[in-house]
N, C-alpha and C positions, 0 to 999 in steps of 0.2 A: 493570745497563744504565743511559748515562748521555742522559737529551733535554736540548735544547734551553730553555732557559725563555722564554718567550714574550715575557715580561719585556724579555729582555737584549736593548738594539741594537744591532743589526743581525741580529740573527737573522729577524725575522721579516718580512721585505719590505711595505710598505702596496701592497695590491693598487691596480692604477691603476683612474680613475675613470670610467663609466660612459656609455658613450658617446649621445646625445641622438639620434635618430633624425634622417636629413637634411631642413630644413624643406622641398624638394619633394618630399620622396614624402608627405609627412604633407597640401599642400599636395594631392597627386593623387591620394590616396586620398579626400580634403574633394571635389573635384571628382565621383568616381563616387560618392562617396559621395548628394549633389544632385545626380545622374543620373537616381539611380534613385530616389531616392527623389523626384523628380518625376512618374518614368511612374507609380509606383505613389498617386500622391497623384492623378494624373488618371486613371488606371485605376478609385480609387475615388470618388469624383465625378461618375465617368457612369454606375457600376453602380449606386451611390442613386440616382439623379438619373433611370436606366431605372427600375429597379426602383418609382418614386414615380409614373411613371407605367401602369406594371401594374397601380399594383394602384387605380389611378381605381373601378373597376365593381364591387368587394372594398369598398371606405369605402365609397363610395355606399349601396351595401345594408346596409351596416351598422352605418349612422347613420341609415338612412333619410329621405335624403336628394333631391333634385332634381337634377335634373342641370347645373342651373344654379348650382346653389350649392358643389358638387364643382370645377366648375370655378372656380371662383370662389378655392376653398382651393387650388385647383393652380397656378393664377395669384400666391400668399401668397408663392412659392421667389423673384419678380421684387418683389415689394413689398420683402420681405427685401435685397435686393441692392443695392439701390436706396437704400436707408438711409441705408450705410456707404458705395459706391461716392465720394463725394466727401472724406469722409476718409480713405480709402484713397492713394487716387494723388497726394494730398496732402503727406499724413506717413508715408507707406509706401516711400519712399524716404528719409528721413532717421531712422527706427526701426532695429529690428535683423530684416531682413526676413522669414529664416531663422524664427525663433522667431512673426512674428505670422503665416509661414505655417503651423506646425503648431498657433498657436490659434485660427487659424480652423479644423484639420480637427476640432479640436476639440468648436468649435462648432458643425459639421454634425454630431460624433456623437453632442454632446446636442441635437438637434432631431431626429437619426433616435428616438431612446430617448423623448425626448417625444412623437413621433406615437405611439408604440406606448406608450402609458402607459393609455389610456383603456381598452385591453382587460383588464383587471388589475382595474382594480374598476367596469368596469361589469355586471360577471353574464353571465350565460349567456346565450347568442342564441338567442332565444325565435322563432322563423322561424311565418309564418303560414302556420294547417294545421285542414284541418274533419273529417280523420280522429283514430278515436280506439285508440290503439297499446294504451292498459291499463298505461303509464309512466308516472311521475311526471319521469324522471330525464333527460330529454331537454329541458327547457324547454319545449316549443312548446303551443301552446294547441289542445286538439284536442274537438269533438263529434261524435256517433254521425254514419254519414252517412242517407240514406231513410229512417230505420224506422221513426221517431214524425214527431206535427205539435207534435213539442216542440224542434224542431234550434237555428228560431229563437232562443228565448226563450234558451237553453240558450247560446248563443253571448253574445248581446249581454246579459245580466248581468252584471254585472262582482264578479270575487269579492275578498274582504277583504284579499288578499294581490297582486294586482293591482292595488288599491287606491291600498294604500300602496306600489307599485313604482311606480304613473303617476307619487304626489303625487313620488317621488326623482326621477324620470326628468326631472318636468315642472319643479325646478328648478335643474335642470346641460343642456350644451350644448355634450356630451363632444365634437361635431366639433371647438371652439375648440380644443382639444389637437393638433391633426393639423395645426389655420390657423398656430399658434404653432411649431410642431415643423419644419412645413415653408417659414417665415418665417426659423427660425432656422438653417435649411439655406441658405438664399438668401445671411443674414448672411456666414458660418463660407468662402463659393463668393469671397468680395469678392477679398478679397489675393490666392489660387493665381497667381493668370493672369500681373496684372503682376504682384506683385511678381516671379512665381517667372519666369518670362521673362530682365526683365532680369536682376535677378541673374544669370540662366545666360548671358545676353549679355552680361556684367561680366567675363566670369573667363574666357570662352572664347573660341579664337582665331575671325578673321573664317571663315574655312574652315569654323569645325566647328561653326556656330553655329547654321547651316540643317540639319548631318546632328542634331544631338542636338535640333530641334524636331522634327523629320519624324517620330526616335522616339519622344519622348513626345507625340507624337502620333498616331502608331500604338499604341501602347500603348489610349491611353485609348481609341484607336474599340472596343476591345473591353470595355469596361465597358460598353458600350448592351448589347452580344450574351446577359454575364451574368446579367444584368441582369432583360431581358427570360428568362432559362432558368429563373435563383431566382424572377419571378413568376408564371409557368405552369407550377412543382413547387408552391411555396405557396399554389396557388388552385385546387389538387387535395387538400390539406389543408381538414379542414372545418373552422372557426374555433375549436372549445370540445373542438381533441382532447386530451385528456389526461385531459380531466374529465369528460366527458359516454361513454355508450355508444352507438358506434356501430352498434351492431346496433341499435339500437328508432328511428336519424333514416333516418323516410321521405322524404328529398329528397338526391340526386346533385348529383353536381360542374356536370352539366350544365341544370340548374335553376333559372331566374330567381331561385329566391327563396336561392339557398347563399351562404357567405360564406366565402372559405376564411381563410387562418391569415395573411391581409395582416400579423398586428402582427410574425410572423415572422420576415418579412425584415426590417422597419425595424431588427431587435437585429439581424440578423447584417453588414447595413449600416455599421451605428452601429459594431461593432466591428473591420471590418476599417479604415474611416473615422479609428478611434480608435488601429489599428495599422502607418495611414500620416505619421500627422503626428507619432510618435514619434521617427525620425531628425534634423528639424527642429530638435530642441531640441537636437540637440548639434553641429549647425552653426555657424563661429564669421558673426559677421559679416560681412566683404566676405576675399575672396581675391583671391589677385594673375593675373593674365592667364597663360592658359595659355603655357609655353613661354620667360616674360618673365624675362631675367637681372635684377640685380641693377642693373649699371650701364644696362639699356636700361632698366627702374622710375625709377632715376633723373634718366632723362635726358627721358622723358616727364614727369615729375612738375615737371619743370624746363621745360618746353615746357608743359607747363598751367597755369605760373602765371603765365608772359607774357601769359596771355588770361585767367586768372580767377582773384580774387584769392580771398584764403584765407578772409576774413569780409565778406562778401556786403556793403555798407551793406544800412539796414537801410528800406524801403521803405513807407510808407503806404499807407493803402487807397487814397486819394482815386489815387495814383500805380496804384495796380492796377487801379480803376474803372476811371483815362482810356487805359488799354492794351487794358483788353477789351474793352469795348466797338465802339473801333474795326475788333477784329479781327471781334467776330460778326457789325458790320455787314459788313464785307469779305465774311465767310463766307456769309453768307443773300444776297449779290448773289451768289454761284455760280449760277449756275443747273444746272446740272451736277450739282453739290452735291446741291440740294437735290430735283430730280427723285430722284435714284439714293437719296436716307435716304425717300421719299416708295416709290419700289420698291418696297425692302428691306423696310419697313413693312407697304407690304402681301400683300408676299409669305410674309414671317415671320407674320401672320397669320391665315391661309391653314394652314401649314403647320402652326406650335401647336394649332389646331380640329386639324385633318384626324390627326395623332397621337394629339391626345389622346383623341378617341372613335371613331380607328378599330376599337381591341378588339371594342367595343359595337359596329358598324355590321359585322360580322364576326359578332356572335352573332346580332341582332337578323335579319339579313339572309337569311342562307346555315343561320342554324342550328347555328352555331358554339357550342362552351363556352368560356367568357370564358379555362380557360384554354391551351387548343388555341389560341388566332387571339392570346394574347399571347408562344406560343412560336414562331411559326409566322413571327411579325412581331418577333421578334432575331434568327431560324435564318438568316431570306430577305430581307426589305427594307432591317436594316442593315448584312448586309457586302457587299448591291450600293450605298448611299448608302459607306461608305466606296471601296469600289473605282472610282468614280463623282466623289471627290471627286479621290484619285488621279490619275482618266483627265483628269483638266482642267486639275492641274497640270503635266503630261505633255505635252498639244495646244501650250499652251503657252508651253513649253519648249522643245519639235521646232520646229515651225515660226516661234518668236519674231515674238507675234500682236504690233503695238499697241492701241491704245484698240479704236479701230472691229474689226480683227478680234478681239479679245474680246469687243466688246458684239456681233459676229454669233453665236461661241460663243453665250451668253448667250440671248439673244434663239432660235436656233436648237434648241436645248438641252428649251430651255422648251417650244416650241412642239409638238414632237413627245412632250413626258411628258404636254403639256393632251390631246394627243393620246388620249392612253393614259387620261385622267382621259375624257375622254369615252366612251370603248367601257366603260367600267368601270358607265356608265349600259344597257345592253343587258344585262349580264352582272345579270339577277334572278332570282329565285327567287317563288314563289308564295307570300301568307304562309301562317303558320300556320293551316290551318281549325279553326273557335271557337267550334261554335255558341253565334250571342247579338252574337256580337261583331264576328269575320269575314264568319261566312256566319248562315243563318238556320238555324233546329231542322230547318228542309226542305233545307239544305245549297244553296243561293241562297244567294250573294255579298249581302250589304249592304252601302247604301248609305252609313250614319249608326252610330254605336251612340249607341244610350241606354241607360244602367242596367238601366229594361223589359225589356229587348229579351233579357234572358238566361233571362227568367217565360218557362214556354210550358207549353199542355194538360200535356207530361208532367213535370213536374217543380212543376205549380203547388199540389199538394197534402202538398208536406213542407215548406213554410215553411221559403228555403232559405234564409241570411243572402249578400245580395248583394259582402257588402266582402272578402270574402275571393281568394282564388288559391291553391287547390288541384289544378291538372291532374290529369288521367288519360287515359291512351291508350285508345279505345274497340276491338273490332274491329271498327269499322264503319270504320276510321281516322281517324277526325276525335277529336281534345282536347279535351273537356270543361271549364269554367272548375272545376269540383268533381266529388266522387262526388255531392253532393244534388242539383245539377242535373242528373246528367244525370240521377239515380232510382234510382239503385240502393237495390235492398231488404237487401241481406248481401254480407259479406265475407268471405275468412279467408284468415288466414298472420296475420307485421307484421311493421311493419318497413316497408321499401323492396321484400318477397314478399308484398306485401295484394294480392289479387285481388276487384274488386268485380261482384259476379253481378248479375240481374235488374235490369239498372239499365232502366226505363221509355223514358228517352229515344234508347237506341239502336237499341231495337225501331220506333217512330217514325220512324228515321230513313231516305229514299232507298235507302242499303244495310243492310237488316234481316241480322243475323244471326239465330242461332236460339238460342244461348248468353248472348248480349247480358251480354257482361263486358267489361273494362275491367283496365287497369291504371294504377298513380302513373305520373306524367311527362309532360313531352308524346310526342303521335309525332314517329315519324323522317318527316325531309322526306323531297320522290319522290326517287326517284335518279338525274332531270337537274341536280337541286341540285347537289348534289355533282361531279357534272360542270362548273357554273358556278362551281364556287365554285374547282377546280382552275385553268380558262380565269383566275377573274378573279387567283387568286396572281400568276399569270404576267404580267399585268400589269399587278398591282402594283411586281413585282420589275425592272420593264424600262423603269417608268416613274419608279418614282426610281431609277435608275442616270443614268438622265438627264438628269434632274432637277439629282444630283448634280453634275452633269458642269459648268454649270455657276457653281458653287461661288469656285471660286478664280480666274477667270474676273473677275464680278463683283467678286470682294477689288479686282482690282489694275488695273479699271478706278475706285475708290473714291480708289485711295492718286494711281493721274495725273491724278485730277480735280483736284487739290488744290495752295495753295501747301504748298511742304514748309515757311515756314515755322509754318503754320497747323496743319500735320497733328495735330496731338497733342490740339488741340482741338478739330478735325475729327470726330477718329476720337470722341470724349467725347460731343461732340453726337449724333455717330449712334449710339452703343451706346446712350444717354439715350433716343432718342428713342426705337428700333428698340427695347428691352426694355420702354419705360412702354406704345409705344403696342398694339407688336405681341406681346405676351408677358402683361400680363395682361388688357383688354375681350376677345382670342378666345373664350377657355373659359367666358365668363360667358355671350355674347351663342351662342354656335356648342350648349350646352348652354339655354337661356331657349328655343331655336327646335326644339330634338330635346322635348322635353318638348312638345312642341305637338302629336306627335303620337302620344303618347304614348295606347295604347289598357284600362288596365285598371294602376289604379296599385294598388301597396300597400295594404294597410292597417297601421299602430298599432296597441302594443296597448292605448295608453287612448285610440283614435280620434285624427281625424287623418288627413292621407295619408301616404304612405312614398314609398319610389322604387320606379318601373312596375318591372311586370310581363312586360307583352307591348308594344311600336311596334305600327302601321300600317307597313308596311315601303317601302309606295310614297313616303309621307306622308314615311317617314325619310327614306328616300332622297333623295325631291323636295330634303326642307329640308339633307341634310348636303351631298348632290352641287352642287345648286346655290348652297350662301352657297360652297364651294369654286372652284364657276366664274364666279363674281361678281365673290372676288380675285383669284386668277391674271387671269380675261380685263382687269383693271381694271389689274395688272401690266404685262402687252405692252404692252395701250396707252398707258404711262409707257416701255419701256422702248421702244417708237417714238419717244416723242416723245425721250429722249434720243440717239438713236442720228440723229436729222434734227439735233437742235445739233452731236452731235460731230463730223459729215460736213459742214457746216457752217464748225466752228471752222478742221477739217481745210484745206478749202480757203483758207479764212483764210490760215490758214500756210504754205502753199503759195505764196499769191501774194505775201505780204509776202515769202518767199524770193528768188524771181524777179524784184523789185522790189531789191534789196539787193544781188543778185548783181552788174548793173555796177553800179553802187557800189563795192564789193570788189575789182573787175578793175580799175577805177578808180585804187584805192589803192594796185596793187600788189600785192591778195592773189586766189591763186589759186581759179578758179572750182569746185577741185577741195574748200577748205575751207571757201567759199561751199554749198554742199552740204550740211555737218554741223552747220548751225545748230544753237543749240540749239529742241525744239516751245514750253520752254516761254517764254510770254510775261510779263513785266512787268504788274504787275496797271495799275499808268500806261498800257499800251499796251493791256490790255483790258481792254473796255469792259465786257464779264461777271466780270472777277474771276477766268476760270477758265484754269486750267493743264492743259496736255492733252502729252502724249507719245505 
């Protein structure tokens, strides 16, 4: 057999070269990849942000800090956002936008990991308790119930181990890591929206841009629902799960001392955000317009070159300042714009304060656990908000409303939503009956609380500590602050199954029981409270839907009330003011006002005041809802002023059009064309520098 030599010429043909992928197919794949990546990152950042909101109560309890401080920590996201917003706005378009978004995702992921970091070197959670279960594995502080007169001495004398831990705790404020991590999340979130949407608009057809943005927003709306559901799940898991024997833990997830696995959710959301940023590192700096051929691209570039030079002339800082200050003066002379900014700032303040402390409100007023409150917000209120936003946009498109029509929608839906807030004030439950706090030991409601009211004749011989909160539910339906303060003499069982017997204060109550026994935990609210809570949830869902219906019309009013050449500056100033004044201070002053309604503060292991354990429900409701009522009422007054100003402007424009019509007829212009004159008025003709349609 003879085989042809591979080296002989002509015996072996050279294979054809591999053809590269067509350019339009590569561009199309990049387009789809960027759209999918933007949907994912919008979901991830909403998922991450909503989980932070749902973990506020757990972080407050874990670090034993007041509500005002946790509000400041929550506002650090906006602080970080404001630090870099100017840099991103100016340099973002000049840099590689997809990679800048990818870097932002990486920073947000690192922020989540830093937020969770304190858990791993903070040690086991030591909740305050006055009962002994003869087990040191859970790290709780323990003394016996009223068995001897040495209870107080045993509780007050710190051990050597406690003193060493106190010295360590005194030198570190670990909540600063949470503050720093949340601030980094704000820094990383800054480039996502402006650079992502501008990149999308650059390569998309005009008719497709709105569809793509709607798709991104729709996917993003799903993030908060999953974030609150994750928050509910983690709140049910004990903070030190896997490190302690859960059978020895004497509290459950309904207890105000319970701390869920808040750190676990930040690890998960950080991992999701890290994955969301990966695709952006593989995208090009720019893409051709969808459906644009090479000929069209060259013609468009040629047309653009006629108006925009390749290298713009350098502009000095003096020239920039010369153009900036007059523009700023024109913008701030627009009274409608200023009114809209003030209205948005006031409304956002009320909304941020409400959403931050709403889980705590549901927990303290209606006796719901933190996990259940978070879960219900995620599956009921947030979908109502999403539906309201879509409905508002549909109404604007269906009826083709102008600025006055959009203002009527905003005012009408806001007033209807406010009526649901007024109804919430009357959907109240009685305070938990705690002898010495909310009622006397004889069952009479107390007018005021002082520390010595916790002592009564039935527990005077026990020398009980007054600083601890370890509630027990007695057989007479009252909740006592601790077994010692209930005068309990003995107990059986261990862990969550402990039962206390021979409690002298139960026998002295107006509803004595022969066995005088009690179990761990607070007593359940009355049955009518469950009915009130169901009604409350129905009202809040309706209110959330109505309030969200005005979101899209409100944004349209803002866009149509400013001059087109000042639109970018106006939106930047609007975002700056609303985020600064409406995002940072409200959680702080809401929290400070809520702290004043606290009846019993927790105690730190090393002394000092910890997180609040129980509130006066009436004072809490008055502070929380009263502040929301005040802010929203002020916003409605401002909306009324906006409507009056717009009505006057509309009348002036109509009168001016009528006066111009005869002149146009004399010049040979048809009356029909005169009626189509633009509603946009030049600044020189408009004393208020306002532009309305």
